[in-house]
VMD Tcl script that draws the C-alpha trace (Angstrom):
set ca {
  {-0.04 0.12 -0.20}
  {2.96 2.21 0.67}
  {5.40 1.56 -2.55}
  {6.44 4.91 -2.53}
  {7.65 4.99 0.73}
  {6.09 7.79 1.75}
  {4.84 8.21 5.06}
  {1.38 7.53 5.34}
  {-1.21 8.77 7.66}
  {-5.11 8.03 8.11}
  {-7.09 10.69 9.37}
  {-10.67 9.32 10.89}
  {-13.05 11.96 10.56}
  {-12.54 14.91 8.75}
  {-14.52 17.74 9.75}
  {-12.89 21.17 9.82}
  {-10.02 19.70 12.24}
  {-9.14 16.52 10.62}
  {-9.20 18.41 7.25}
  {-6.83 20.74 8.69}
  {-4.35 18.08 9.91}
  {-4.74 16.00 5.97}
  {-4.32 18.97 4.51}
  {-0.83 19.68 6.60}
  {-0.06 15.78 6.43}
  {-0.19 16.31 2.63}
  {2.32 19.46 2.60}
  {4.96 17.13 5.02}
  {4.44 14.65 1.91}
  {2.38 11.98 3.75}
  {0.24 9.79 1.81}
  {-2.98 10.58 3.55}
  {-6.17 8.23 3.47}
  {-9.38 9.87 5.52}
  {-12.75 8.98 5.81}
  {-16.13 9.99 5.75}
  {-19.88 8.82 5.19}
  {-20.47 10.92 2.02}
  {-19.69 10.39 -1.32}
  {-20.06 13.50 -2.36}
  {-17.73 14.42 0.79}
  {-15.34 11.63 -0.83}
  {-15.25 13.47 -4.15}
  {-13.87 16.51 -2.30}
  {-11.63 14.82 -0.66}
  {-10.35 13.29 -3.65}
  {-9.93 16.71 -5.64}
  {-7.69 17.89 -2.32}
  {-5.22 14.81 -3.13}
  {-6.35 12.65 -0.09}
  {-7.49 8.82 -0.45}
  {-11.21 8.51 0.45}
  {-12.52 5.85 2.07}
  {-16.40 5.75 2.51}
  {-17.35 3.99 5.77}
  {-20.84 3.08 7.33}
  {-20.20 -0.21 9.16}
  {-17.27 -2.58 9.69}
  {-18.50 -4.64 7.27}
  {-19.01 -2.44 4.54}
  {-15.72 -0.46 5.19}
  {-14.22 -4.31 5.16}
  {-15.62 -5.40 1.81}
  {-13.96 -1.65 0.39}
  {-10.47 -1.61 2.19}
  {-7.96 -3.93 3.97}
  {-8.21 -2.37 7.32}
  {-5.99 -4.95 9.32}
  {-3.05 -3.58 6.58}
  {-4.17 0.17 6.36}
  {-3.71 0.20 10.20}
  {-0.75 -1.23 10.48}
  {0.83 0.86 8.09}
  {-0.57 4.29 8.61}
  {-0.11 6.68 11.36}
  {-3.30 7.63 12.85}
  {-5.33 10.71 13.89}
  {-8.78 9.87 15.45}
  {-11.13 13.00 15.50}
  {-14.49 11.82 15.82}
  {-16.58 12.99 19.07}
  {-17.51 10.30 21.48}
  {-21.19 10.77 21.23}
  {-20.71 9.26 17.80}
  {-20.05 6.07 18.68}
  {-17.38 4.87 16.61}
  {-14.33 4.43 18.31}
  {-14.59 1.02 19.28}
  {-14.49 -0.28 15.84}
  {-11.04 0.80 15.63}
  {-9.70 0.88 19.14}
  {-11.16 -3.34 18.96}
  {-9.05 -4.12 16.15}
  {-5.51 -1.86 17.07}
  {-6.00 -4.05 20.54}
  {-6.13 -7.21 18.56}
  {-2.67 -7.24 17.70}
  {-0.76 -4.21 19.26}
  {2.50 -5.50 17.72}
  {1.23 -5.36 14.29}
  {-0.54 -1.81 15.03}
  {2.35 -0.16 16.16}
  {2.12 3.21 14.62}
  {1.80 6.55 16.07}
  {-1.67 7.54 16.65}
  {-3.13 11.16 18.03}
  {-6.82 11.20 19.93}
  {-8.03 14.66 19.09}
  {-9.93 15.96 22.68}
  {-11.16 18.80 23.98}
  {-10.41 21.18 27.21}
  {-13.81 20.10 28.24}
  {-12.39 17.61 30.71}
  {-11.26 20.09 32.80}
  {-14.99 21.18 33.75}
  {-16.66 24.91 33.96}
  {-14.92 26.64 36.43}
  {-12.73 29.81 35.75}
  {-9.09 28.07 35.64}
  {-5.47 28.64 34.44}
  {-4.68 25.16 32.85}
  {-1.39 23.87 31.88}
  {-0.20 20.60 31.20}
  {-0.07 19.40 34.76}
  {-3.53 20.26 35.52}
  {-5.73 17.69 36.81}
  {-9.04 17.12 34.98}
  {-12.04 18.04 37.10}
  {-13.30 15.16 39.13}
  {-16.81 16.75 39.47}
  {-19.30 18.94 37.85}
  {-18.48 17.34 34.43}
  {-21.41 17.36 31.31}
  {-22.24 14.10 30.36}
  {-20.38 15.16 27.02}
  {-17.15 15.86 29.27}
  {-17.27 12.41 30.58}
  {-17.50 10.70 27.34}
  {-14.32 13.02 26.77}
  {-12.61 11.44 29.43}
  {-13.62 8.09 28.90}
  {-12.14 8.40 25.34}
  {-9.17 9.77 26.33}
  {-8.67 6.60 28.53}
  {-9.33 4.23 25.96}
  {-7.18 6.15 23.38}
  {-4.28 6.34 26.05}
  {-4.40 2.71 26.32}
  {-3.86 2.39 22.87}
  {-0.50 4.72 22.96}
  {-2.06 7.35 21.63}
  {-1.06 10.98 22.00}
  {-4.14 13.14 23.23}
  {-4.56 16.57 22.09}
  {-6.83 18.76 23.93}
  {-7.89 21.84 22.29}
  {-9.37 24.91 24.02}
  {-10.73 26.52 20.97}
  {-9.75 26.38 17.16}
  {-10.64 29.11 14.80}
  {-10.07 29.70 11.14}
  {-11.27 31.71 8.16}
  {-14.89 29.89 8.54}
  {-14.89 29.04 11.59}
  {-14.84 30.58 15.37}
  {-15.20 34.20 15.75}
  {-14.75 36.15 12.74}
  {-16.98 33.56 10.68}
  {-19.32 34.26 13.92}
  {-19.12 37.70 13.26}
  {-19.50 38.07 9.76}
  {-22.63 35.97 9.57}
  {-24.33 37.74 12.44}
  {-24.35 34.60 14.98}
  {-21.74 36.36 17.72}
  {-23.05 36.41 21.04}
  {-20.83 37.77 24.45}
  {-21.56 36.51 27.59}
  {-21.99 38.96 30.36}
  {-19.44 41.68 30.64}
  {-17.31 39.11 27.91}
  {-14.69 39.12 30.96}
  {-14.40 35.36 30.39}
  {-10.65 34.51 29.30}
  {-10.63 32.57 25.97}
  {-7.77 30.41 24.71}
  {-7.64 29.52 20.94}
  {-5.03 28.21 18.04}
  {-5.69 29.05 14.67}
  {-6.77 25.73 12.58}
  {-3.53 25.41 10.47}
  {-1.56 26.20 13.64}
  {-3.62 23.24 15.24}
  {-2.50 21.18 12.08}
  {0.93 22.10 12.27}
  {1.08 21.07 15.94}
  {-0.49 17.56 15.28}
  {1.95 16.59 12.84}
  {4.71 17.39 14.77}
  {3.29 15.27 17.68}
  {2.95 12.62 15.05}
  {6.43 12.71 14.66}
  {7.63 12.62 17.58}
  {8.32 9.57 20.10}
  {5.92 10.56 22.55}
  {3.45 7.85 23.80}
  {0.33 8.36 26.00}
  {0.91 11.77 26.44}
  {-1.60 14.82 27.19}
  {-0.48 17.85 25.28}
  {-2.56 21.14 25.05}
  {-3.29 23.07 21.94}
  {-3.31 26.60 22.35}
  {-1.35 29.72 21.09}
  {-0.37 30.64 24.87}
  {-1.64 33.87 24.49}
  {-5.68 33.75 25.97}
  {-7.71 37.25 25.84}
  {-11.20 38.16 27.08}
  {-14.02 37.72 25.00}
  {-14.93 40.85 24.99}
  {-11.29 41.93 23.72}
  {-11.83 39.66 20.77}
  {-14.77 41.46 19.44}
  {-14.13 44.59 20.00}
  {-11.34 44.42 18.00}
  {-13.45 42.39 14.56}
  {-15.78 45.45 15.22}
  {-12.71 48.05 14.55}
  {-11.29 46.18 11.88}
  {-14.72 45.29 10.14}
  {-16.35 48.48 10.95}
  {-19.27 46.36 12.46}
  {-21.70 46.51 15.58}
  {-20.42 45.05 18.66}
  {-22.47 41.66 19.18}
  {-25.53 41.47 21.56}
  {-24.68 40.65 24.94}
  {-26.69 37.92 26.86}
  {-27.38 36.44 30.05}
  {-24.34 33.48 30.58}
  {-27.00 31.09 31.70}
  {-28.90 31.45 28.39}
  {-25.99 30.61 25.99}
  {-24.02 27.50 25.16}
  {-21.41 26.74 27.50}
  {-18.44 26.94 25.22}
  {-19.14 30.70 24.81}
  {-19.05 30.98 29.08}
  {-16.15 28.93 29.86}
  {-13.29 31.02 30.94}
  {-9.99 29.45 30.52}
  {-6.24 30.76 30.34}
  {-4.42 27.64 28.57}
  {-0.93 27.60 29.04}
  {1.15 25.14 26.17}
  {4.57 26.08 26.70}
  {5.53 23.04 28.06}
  {4.19 21.45 25.07}
  {5.52 23.65 22.34}
  {8.54 22.92 24.04}
  {8.39 19.27 23.73}
  {7.19 19.48 20.10}
  {9.60 22.39 19.43}
  {6.72 23.87 17.58}
  {5.96 27.92 17.65}
  {2.32 29.07 16.10}
  {2.44 30.56 12.97}
  {-0.30 32.74 14.69}
  {0.64 33.45 18.17}
  {-2.18 35.75 19.28}
  {-5.62 36.44 17.64}
  {-4.78 39.36 16.10}
  {-2.55 37.62 14.23}
  {-4.97 35.06 13.44}
  {-7.92 36.93 12.76}
  {-5.90 38.69 10.03}
  {-4.99 36.39 8.20}
  {-8.86 34.90 8.36}
  {-9.87 37.83 6.98}
  {-7.27 38.20 4.32}
  {-8.56 34.38 3.07}
  {-11.68 36.30 2.66}
  {-10.57 39.32 0.96}
  {-11.94 41.72 3.80}
}
mol new
graphics top color blue
foreach p $ca { graphics top sphere $p radius 0.5 }
foreach p [lrange $ca 0 end-1] q [lrange $ca 1 end] { graphics top cylinder $p $q radius 0.2 }
display resetview
């Protein structure tokens, strides 16, 4: 399968994060496989230079591709949220013959495992023992399953890109500010997240927890004041935090210094101002 001796990567789940990682891998000369449930998405992935695999269930997948050979040859990045209940399919296969399936693997997770309280977070911060949502508990359980297979865990606080996150919300009118907007927001540009993930794959690490953030948290109000000035648009509406999704109200200052040093990684967009300018440039604004 890897006759040209290129490194191979299997990206399971190619939403915004998975596609960004796949693109970065292509730029690093990987041969990249990507799973999808959609024939239309498969066509889009093929146009990007990826090798799409349409999968609906284990039986259908095995009929279309040699799962065991693919997993034995490819590094792996798993991006699908636990509520999709798909990881058992892959973990069962990986655990069936650990010696054969020994390639590097990454599980993409979230800082929701730290709970909803205001906190400063680094790689040594313990996950929350109480007050976790069912979704956060599922994340923690999934992390443990993947860590048991030697995967490195990448916890994302918040990602953004030209068509994701605050820039897109400001432009499409869906942006909202919680209370006075004083909650801390820790972000990372999708391009930087992708590069960091590839560096983690290329490292000798196993079972480690890595934090994905640019290292320069800002208050929510600062993000939208900057966008308001830059775009000459009014500020978004302010709502009570209790009426908003928790992702818009949580306050976390993520310090990824140790992760950056471990991976010898420096974000191309070290703060939201630099990243937002790139996003707006992509959108010709």
